[in-house]
C-alpha positions as CSV (number, residue, x, y, z in Angstrom):
1,M,-163.0,-38.8,200.4
2,P,-160.2,-37.6,198.2
3,S,-159.9,-33.9,197.7
4,S,-160.3,-32.6,194.2
5,P,-157.5,-30.5,192.8
6,A,-158.1,-26.8,192.8
7,T,-159.1,-25.4,189.4
8,A,-157.2,-22.4,188.3
9,V,-159.3,-19.3,187.6
10,A,-158.1,-17.1,184.8
11,Q,-157.4,-13.6,186.1
12,P,-157.9,-10.6,183.9
13,P,-154.7,-8.8,182.8
14,V,-153.5,-6.0,185.0
15,L,-153.6,-2.7,183.2
16,T,-151.5,0.3,183.8
17,R,-153.2,3.7,184.5
18,N,-152.4,4.8,181.0
19,Q,-154.0,1.7,179.5
20,R,-157.1,2.1,181.6
21,T,-157.3,5.8,180.6
22,A,-157.0,4.8,176.9
23,A,-159.7,2.2,177.3
24,V,-162.1,4.7,178.9
25,D,-161.3,7.3,176.2
26,D,-162.0,4.7,173.5
27,A,-165.4,3.8,175.1
28,F,-166.4,7.5,175.2
29,K,-165.4,7.9,171.5
30,V,-167.9,5.1,170.6
31,L,-170.7,7.0,172.4
32,T,-170.1,10.4,170.9
33,A,-171.5,11.6,167.7
34,D,-169.0,14.4,167.0
35,P,-165.6,15.7,168.1
36,Y,-167.2,18.1,170.6
37,G,-168.5,15.3,172.8
38,H,-172.2,15.6,171.9
39,E,-173.8,12.2,172.2
40,K,-176.6,10.8,170.0
41,H,-179.6,10.3,172.3
42,P,-183.0,9.0,171.4
43,L,-184.8,11.7,173.4
44,L,-183.0,14.8,171.9
45,G,-185.6,17.6,171.2
46,R,-188.3,15.8,173.1
47,A,-190.1,16.5,176.4
48,V,-188.3,14.8,179.3
49,E,-188.7,14.6,183.0
50,D,-185.7,15.0,185.3
51,L,-186.2,12.4,188.0
52,A,-183.7,14.1,190.3
53,S,-185.4,17.5,190.4
54,G,-189.0,16.5,189.3
55,Q,-188.9,19.2,186.6
56,C,-189.9,18.8,183.0
57,G,-188.3,20.3,179.9
58,T,-186.9,19.7,176.5
59,L,-183.7,17.7,176.2
60,R,-181.2,19.9,174.3
61,A,-178.0,17.9,174.5
62,V,-176.2,15.1,176.1
63,V,-172.5,15.9,176.4
64,I,-169.4,14.1,177.6
65,T,-167.2,16.6,179.4
66,E,-164.4,16.8,181.9
67,V,-165.0,18.1,185.4
68,P,-162.4,18.7,188.1
69,T,-162.4,16.3,191.1
70,H,-161.5,17.0,194.7
71,S,-158.1,15.5,194.1
72,G,-157.2,18.0,191.4
73,R,-157.6,15.5,188.6
74,H,-160.3,15.6,185.9
75,A,-163.0,13.0,185.4
76,K,-165.2,12.5,182.3
77,V,-168.9,12.6,182.9
78,R,-172.1,12.6,180.9
79,L,-174.4,15.6,181.3
80,A,-177.9,16.1,180.0
81,Y,-178.9,19.7,179.3
82,I,-182.6,20.4,179.7
83,A,-184.4,23.6,178.8
84,P,-187.6,24.6,180.7
85,P,-190.9,24.9,178.8
86,G,-191.2,28.4,177.2
87,G,-187.4,29.0,177.4
88,G,-185.2,30.1,180.1
89,L,-182.0,28.9,181.9
90,E,-181.1,25.3,181.1
91,W,-180.1,22.9,183.8
92,T,-178.0,19.8,183.8
93,T,-178.5,16.3,185.2
94,S,-177.2,12.8,184.7
95,P,-178.7,11.2,181.5
96,A,-179.6,8.3,183.9
97,N,-182.1,10.7,185.6
98,I,-184.2,11.4,182.5
99,R,-187.2,9.7,181.0
100,E,-189.7,10.7,178.4
101,A,-192.3,13.0,180.0
102,A,-195.9,11.8,180.1
103,Q,-197.9,13.7,177.5
């Protein structure tokens, strides 16, 4: 049986570190609603459950911020700020860990 010629697979372009950083920055700009990094989120001001801690509270903000890494560099992360019922000290979690609280 004759062998078929190998088909060439298109490879994505190789980006430099600066190009990758710029692409990530552009993606974060799309998500943010203002120059301070506050994100528009459909659950803002509503009761949410933090799946990581099991606590419930009111979602006050979702912010994109820079945090230091173990290597000394900074990484951009999304943080959800949740206030406990009746007030008190807010806590943070990943926005992926929140869902609307059952009423």
